[in-house]
Backbone as ProteinMPNN parsed JSONL, in Angstrom:
{"seq_chain_A": "XXXXXXXXXXXXXXXXXXXXXXXXXXXXXXXXXXXXXXXXXXXXXXXXXXXXXXXXXXXXXXXXXXXXXXXXXXXXXXXXXXXXXXXXXXXXXXXXXXXXXXXXXXXXXXXXXXXXXXX", "coords_chain_A": {"N_chain_A": [[29.596, 2.603, 4.979], [27.477, 5.114, 3.549], [24.37, 4.955, 1.837], [22.018, 6.133, -0.517], [18.783, 5.25, -1.114], [16.678, 5.502, -3.639], [13.32, 5.591, -4.292], [11.336, 4.7, -6.907], [8.189, 4.856, -8.315], [5.048, 4.249, -9.997], [2.867, 6.8, -9.908], [0.214, 6.866, -10.799], [-0.587, 4.243, -10.598], [-0.754, 3.947, -7.82], [-2.876, 5.711, -7.326], [-5.045, 4.395, -8.445], [-5.187, 2.088, -7.034], [-6.833, -0.313, -4.965], [-8.066, 0.587, -1.719], [-7.561, -1.164, 0.481], [-5.464, -2.716, -0.477], [-3.45, -0.776, -0.86], [-3.133, 0.042, 1.812], [-2.12, -2.327, 2.874], [0.371, -2.457, 1.611], [1.547, -0.129, 2.636], [1.705, -0.971, 5.273], [3.661, -2.935, 4.948], [5.823, -1.279, 4.345], [6.092, 0.079, 6.827], [6.813, -2.091, 8.436], [9.193, -2.901, 7.16], [10.765, -0.6, 7.596], [10.953, -0.584, 10.402], [12.348, -2.974, 10.708], [14.875, -2.403, 9.483], [15.691, -0.414, 11.151], [16.098, -1.803, 13.525], [18.145, -3.523, 12.683], [20.226, -1.792, 12.326], [20.755, -0.535, 9.927], [19.259, 1.671, 9.174], [19.254, 5.132, 8.584], [17.736, 7.28, 7.862], [14.718, 8.463, 6.243], [11.968, 9.166, 4.079], [8.647, 9.582, 2.8], [7.492, 11.126, -0.199], [5.486, 13.927, -1.245], [3.034, 13.852, -3.93], [4.085, 14.242, -7.419], [2.742, 16.397, -8.521], [2.906, 18.381, -6.671], [5.439, 19.302, -6.836], [8.116, 21.615, -7.492], [10.262, 22.813, -9.913], [13.436, 24.245, -10.072], [15.468, 26.42, -11.897], [18.501, 28.059, -12.744], [19.668, 30.328, -14.938], [22.028, 32.231, -16.604], [22.118, 33.977, -14.42], [19.451, 34.353, -13.795], [16.58, 33.271, -12.123], [14.271, 30.718, -12.626], [11.127, 29.086, -12.274], [9.298, 26.026, -12.479], [6.219, 24.433, -12.394], [5.741, 21.188, -11.14], [7.424, 18.03, -11.92], [10.858, 17.534, -13.043], [11.02, 16.039, -15.428], [8.768, 14.257, -17.569], [7.876, 11.038, -16.792], [7.314, 7.465, -16.616], [7.623, 6.435, -14.108], [7.878, 7.879, -10.892], [9.79, 9.711, -8.474], [9.169, 8.68, -5.31], [9.898, 8.487, -2.688], [12.463, 7.919, -0.18], [15.194, 6.148, 1.343], [17.821, 6.576, 3.589], [20.57, 4.756, 4.147], [22.866, 2.723, 6.083], [25.5, 0.704, 5.131], [27.804, -2.003, 4.748], [28.927, -2.385, 2.239], [28.306, -2.177, -1.343], [27.0, -4.567, -2.055], [25.701, -5.321, 0.341], [24.021, -3.102, 0.589], [22.399, -3.482, -1.64], [21.074, -5.809, -0.869], [19.543, -4.819, 1.262], [18.004, -2.829, -0.074], [16.553, -4.398, -1.842], [14.548, -5.399, -0.3], [12.797, -3.334, 0.061], [9.462, -2.43, -0.223], [8.6, -0.989, -2.516], [10.305, -1.808, -4.535], [9.12, -3.92, -5.77], [7.01, -2.771, -7.086], [7.983, -0.752, -8.654], [11.05, 0.629, -9.038], [14.219, 0.712, -7.309], [16.736, 2.95, -6.92], [20.105, 2.897, -6.106], [22.449, 4.903, -4.572], [25.736, 5.708, -3.717], [26.704, 7.773, -1.009], [28.68, 10.652, -1.047], [31.386, 10.959, 1.021], [32.64, 13.579, 2.336], [34.299, 14.168, 4.466], [36.064, 12.105, 4.695], [39.004, 10.476, 3.492], [39.368, 9.924, -0.03]], "CA_chain_A": [[29.286, 3.574, 3.958], [26.071, 5.506, 3.451], [23.758, 4.82, 0.519], [20.674, 6.673, -0.665], [17.917, 4.37, -1.892], [15.619, 6.325, -4.214], [12.214, 4.703, -4.641], [10.555, 5.19, -8.038], [6.957, 4.105, -8.54], [4.076, 4.893, -10.852], [1.831, 7.449, -9.089], [-1.125, 6.497, -11.297], [-0.879, 2.923, -10.033], [-1.2, 4.167, -6.441], [-4.175, 6.384, -7.36], [-6.1, 3.458, -8.823], [-5.087, 0.886, -6.21], [-7.852, -0.421, -3.907], [-7.588, 1.103, -0.436], [-7.017, -2.226, 1.337], [-4.166, -3.109, -1.032], [-2.516, 0.305, -0.53], [-2.859, -0.032, 3.25], [-1.257, -3.49, 3.099], [1.727, -2.094, 1.185], [2.062, 0.8, 3.652], [2.073, -1.811, 6.415], [4.949, -3.538, 4.621], [6.826, -0.227, 4.505], [6.323, 0.291, 8.258], [7.552, -3.257, 8.912], [10.548, -2.812, 6.616], [11.473, 0.477, 8.294], [11.268, -1.065, 11.754], [13.381, -3.999, 10.567], [16.207, -1.839, 9.246], [16.071, 0.315, 12.375], [16.619, -2.798, 14.461], [19.398, -4.093, 12.172], [21.258, -0.759, 12.314], [20.951, 0.012, 8.587], [18.443, 2.878, 8.967], [19.746, 6.455, 8.956], [16.66, 8.232, 7.621], [13.87, 8.165, 5.101], [10.68, 9.86, 4.035], [7.822, 9.534, 1.59], [7.339, 12.456, -0.784], [4.191, 14.292, -1.794], [2.985, 13.56, -5.376], [4.833, 15.152, -8.285], [1.955, 17.607, -8.79], [3.282, 19.39, -5.672], [6.847, 19.637, -7.049], [8.531, 22.814, -8.208], [11.61, 22.672, -10.436], [14.135, 25.531, -10.097], [16.623, 26.528, -12.783], [19.145, 29.367, -12.797], [20.392, 30.5, -16.203], [22.499, 33.614, -16.789], [21.79, 34.761, -13.238], [18.003, 34.487, -13.634], [15.925, 32.096, -11.554], [12.932, 30.416, -13.126], [10.516, 27.915, -11.641], [8.298, 25.313, -13.254], [5.427, 23.519, -11.582], [5.853, 19.78, -11.502], [8.752, 17.401, -11.925], [11.812, 17.91, -14.087], [10.702, 15.356, -16.68], [7.646, 13.323, -17.547], [8.312, 9.652, -16.875], [6.301, 6.525, -16.141], [7.835, 6.25, -12.675], [8.259, 9.112, -10.236], [10.43, 9.566, -7.17], [8.114, 8.698, -4.309], [10.457, 8.517, -1.35], [13.85, 7.479, -0.092], [15.807, 5.716, 2.595], [19.259, 6.748, 3.74], [20.956, 3.581, 4.92], [24.273, 2.44, 6.321], [25.802, -0.667, 4.719], [29.24, -2.253, 4.652], [29.335, -2.258, 0.844], [27.186, -2.144, -2.283], [26.239, -5.819, -1.974], [24.793, -5.249, 1.489], [23.015, -2.089, 0.254], [21.46, -4.121, -2.571], [20.248, -6.728, -0.078], [18.575, -4.001, 1.998], [17.107, -2.177, -1.038], [15.682, -5.402, -2.459], [13.424, -5.646, 0.612], [11.9, -2.18, 0.05], [8.258, -2.828, -0.964], [8.519, -0.316, -3.807], [11.105, -2.504, -5.548], [8.195, -4.813, -6.485], [6.061, -1.959, -7.849], [8.74, 0.124, -9.541], [12.467, 0.309, -8.894], [14.966, 1.43, -6.285], [18.077, 3.335, -7.349], [21.024, 2.99, -4.976], [23.566, 5.809, -4.852], [26.608, 5.949, -2.566], [26.808, 9.168, -0.576], [30.062, 11.104, -0.965], [31.815, 11.291, 2.39], [33.64, 14.614, 2.163], [35.223, 14.233, 5.592], [36.916, 10.931, 4.679], [39.852, 10.435, 2.28], [38.824, 9.135, -1.155]], "C_chain_A": [[27.799, 3.902, 3.98], [25.613, 5.402, 1.998], [22.373, 5.445, 0.565], [19.908, 5.741, -1.583], [16.723, 5.194, -2.348], [14.539, 5.411, -4.763], [11.373, 5.35, -5.746], [9.369, 4.266, -8.267], [6.039, 4.908, -9.451], [2.956, 5.467, -9.982], [0.43, 7.037, -9.508], [-1.546, 5.138, -10.737], [-1.383, 3.056, -8.594], [-2.598, 4.774, -6.407], [-5.32, 5.417, -7.649], [-6.119, 2.188, -7.964], [-6.204, 0.848, -5.167], [-7.251, -0.053, -2.547], [-6.957, 0.016, 0.432], [-5.655, -2.701, 0.831], [-3.104, -2.056, -0.707], [-2.147, 0.261, 0.947], [-1.953, -1.209, 3.581], [0.19, -3.162, 2.723], [2.337, -1.096, 2.171], [2.471, 0.036, 4.909], [3.41, -2.494, 6.188], [6.075, -2.516, 4.778], [7.137, 0.003, 5.987], [7.128, -0.864, 8.839], [8.996, -3.255, 8.428], [11.363, -1.782, 7.381], [11.868, 0.028, 9.698], [12.387, -2.106, 11.703], [14.764, -3.419, 10.343], [16.636, -0.91, 10.377], [16.735, -0.661, 13.342], [17.952, -3.38, 13.995], [20.532, -3.081, 12.125], [21.522, -0.16, 10.944], [20.299, 1.388, 8.42], [19.169, 4.131, 9.447], [18.667, 7.518, 8.773], [15.831, 7.795, 6.439], [12.551, 8.888, 5.214], [9.959, 9.51, 2.745], [7.683, 10.97, 1.094], [5.909, 12.677, -1.245], [4.204, 13.986, -3.294], [3.701, 14.622, -6.209], [4.056, 16.421, -8.622], [2.308, 18.722, -7.803], [4.711, 19.878, -5.866], [7.005, 20.971, -7.758], [9.977, 22.606, -8.636], [12.217, 24.064, -10.575], [15.328, 25.425, -11.047], [17.181, 27.946, -12.682], [19.983, 29.403, -14.073], [20.75, 31.972, -16.352], [22.071, 34.511, -15.631], [20.305, 34.937, -12.976], [17.415, 33.171, -13.146], [14.556, 31.93, -12.183], [12.43, 29.167, -12.416], [9.462, 27.339, -12.578], [7.535, 24.422, -12.298], [5.645, 22.1, -12.078], [7.283, 19.291, -11.542], [9.592, 17.873, -13.093], [11.44, 17.297, -15.434], [9.496, 14.452, -16.491], [8.191, 11.911, -17.721], [7.187, 8.755, -16.388], [6.412, 6.31, -14.636], [8.363, 7.551, -12.09], [8.935, 8.793, -8.906], [9.368, 9.731, -6.095], [8.622, 8.766, -2.88], [11.875, 7.992, -1.362], [14.148, 6.926, 1.289], [17.278, 6.056, 2.511], [19.696, 5.625, 4.663], [22.463, 3.542, 5.127], [24.485, 0.978, 5.952], [27.311, -0.808, 4.554], [29.758, -2.043, 3.23], [28.09, -2.28, -0.035], [26.357, -3.423, -2.212], [25.259, -5.808, -0.809], [23.691, -4.233, 1.225], [21.971, -2.675, -0.694], [20.53, -5.059, -1.816], [19.184, -5.969, 0.706], [17.548, -3.419, 1.025], [16.133, -3.162, -1.669], [14.474, -5.711, -1.587], [12.459, -4.46, 0.689], [10.67, -2.562, -0.774], [8.152, -2.208, -2.348], [9.337, -0.974, -4.899], [10.231, -3.461, -6.357], [7.25, -4.03, -7.393], [6.745, -1.087, -8.888], [10.194, -0.279, -9.488], [13.063, 1.144, -7.766], [16.363, 1.692, -6.837], [18.936, 3.509, -6.104], [22.193, 3.882, -5.381], [24.416, 5.96, -3.607], [26.657, 7.45, -2.272], [28.29, 9.518, -0.488], [30.355, 11.51, 0.478], [32.955, 12.286, 2.286], [34.672, 14.642, 3.286], [36.148, 13.014, 5.667], [37.745, 10.941, 3.402], [39.242, 9.516, 1.215], [39.811, 8.091, -1.595]], "O_chain_A": [[26.972, 3.081, 4.375], [26.355, 5.713, 1.066], [21.646, 5.31, 1.55], [20.339, 5.474, -2.704], [15.858, 5.544, -1.545], [14.812, 4.554, -5.603], [10.776, 6.409, -5.548], [9.525, 3.052, -8.396], [6.237, 6.107, -9.647], [2.185, 4.715, -9.386], [-0.449, 6.877, -8.661], [-2.719, 4.916, -10.439], [-2.321, 2.367, -8.193], [-3.417, 4.405, -5.564], [-6.432, 5.599, -7.154], [-6.971, 1.32, -8.151], [-6.497, 1.87, -4.545], [-6.088, -0.343, -2.265], [-5.922, 0.251, 1.055], [-4.787, -3.051, 1.63], [-1.986, -2.4, -0.321], [-0.979, 0.424, 1.3], [-1.108, -1.108, 4.47], [1.121, -3.543, 3.431], [3.516, -1.203, 2.507], [3.477, 0.366, 5.536], [4.21, -2.623, 7.116], [7.151, -2.842, 5.28], [8.303, 0.111, 6.366], [8.03, -0.643, 9.648], [9.914, -3.567, 9.187], [12.501, -2.041, 7.77], [13.002, 0.244, 10.125], [13.27, -2.113, 12.56], [15.732, -3.884, 10.945], [17.828, -0.649, 10.54], [17.793, -0.379, 13.903], [18.805, -3.699, 14.823], [21.683, -3.458, 11.909], [22.435, 0.654, 10.806], [20.752, 2.186, 7.599], [19.642, 4.184, 10.582], [18.683, 8.543, 9.455], [16.198, 6.867, 5.718], [12.078, 9.185, 6.311], [10.58, 9.184, 1.734], [7.75, 11.915, 1.88], [5.205, 11.729, -1.593], [5.281, 13.87, -3.88], [3.898, 15.752, -5.762], [4.665, 17.43, -8.977], [2.034, 19.891, -8.075], [5.16, 20.771, -5.147], [6.139, 21.396, -8.522], [10.824, 22.26, -7.813], [11.588, 24.964, -11.132], [16.094, 24.463, -10.999], [16.429, 28.911, -12.552], [20.896, 28.596, -14.251], [19.892, 32.848, -16.242], [21.704, 35.668, -15.838], [19.933, 35.611, -12.015], [17.711, 32.102, -13.68], [13.777, 32.879, -12.265], [13.212, 28.306, -12.012], [8.827, 28.054, -13.353], [8.137, 23.73, -11.477], [5.722, 21.848, -13.281], [8.223, 20.026, -11.242], [9.098, 18.525, -14.012], [11.534, 17.961, -16.466], [9.239, 13.949, -15.397], [8.89, 11.627, -18.693], [6.213, 9.237, -15.81], [5.415, 6.036, -13.968], [9.182, 8.237, -12.701], [8.689, 7.753, -8.296], [8.744, 10.786, -5.98], [7.861, 9.07, -1.962], [12.423, 7.661, -2.414], [13.447, 7.202, 2.262], [17.912, 5.846, 1.476], [19.258, 5.542, 5.81], [23.225, 4.228, 4.446], [23.741, 0.107, 6.404], [28.004, 0.164, 4.254], [30.883, -1.582, 3.033], [26.967, -2.388, 0.458], [25.131, -3.364, -2.302], [24.114, -6.238, -0.954], [22.54, -4.466, 1.594], [20.782, -2.387, -0.558], [19.331, -5.102, -2.091], [18.045, -6.426, 0.805], [16.346, -3.507, 1.275], [15.004, -2.794, -1.995], [13.475, -6.234, -2.083], [11.407, -4.569, 1.319], [10.817, -2.981, -1.922], [7.653, -2.854, -3.269], [9.092, -0.726, -6.08], [10.558, -3.781, -7.499], [6.742, -4.578, -8.372], [6.137, -0.726, -9.896], [10.543, -1.402, -9.852], [12.487, 2.141, -7.332], [17.085, 0.757, -7.18], [18.538, 4.189, -5.159], [22.843, 3.649, -6.4], [23.896, 6.301, -2.544], [26.651, 8.277, -3.184], [29.072, 8.759, 0.084], [29.634, 12.317, 1.066], [34.114, 11.89, 2.161], [35.799, 15.091, 3.08], [36.935, 12.9, 6.606], [37.263, 11.359, 2.349], [38.676, 8.469, 1.53], [39.534, 7.333, -2.525]]}, "name": "protein", "num_of_chains": 1, "seq": "XXXXXXXXXXXXXXXXXXXXXXXXXXXXXXXXXXXXXXXXXXXXXXXXXXXXXXXXXXXXXXXXXXXXXXXXXXXXXXXXXXXXXXXXXXXXXXXXXXXXXXXXXXXXXXXXXXXXXXX"}
């Protein structure tokens, strides 16, 4: 099964973090990514630009409107994701628990709907 691991962290924490500490955490991310590539769990993943670069789109009554920034103000923002392959939710949790961001914020795990397979 495929699972999307959404990484939520506090952007302000990253902005105020000493450079050497941030670089160490990025090194952990690179190591984690390489590890799940080698184990066969990795399907994809990316870091996202800060929420200040986001645009929210809404369509109401046939009219499109856009808003700068994220959908809602929260303490933690979506900072990136991994798309992984795991046998079940327990295995996905084991993989997600090793994502460095789980120590700084949280990781939401969502199963991906497989439209081409019977439910």
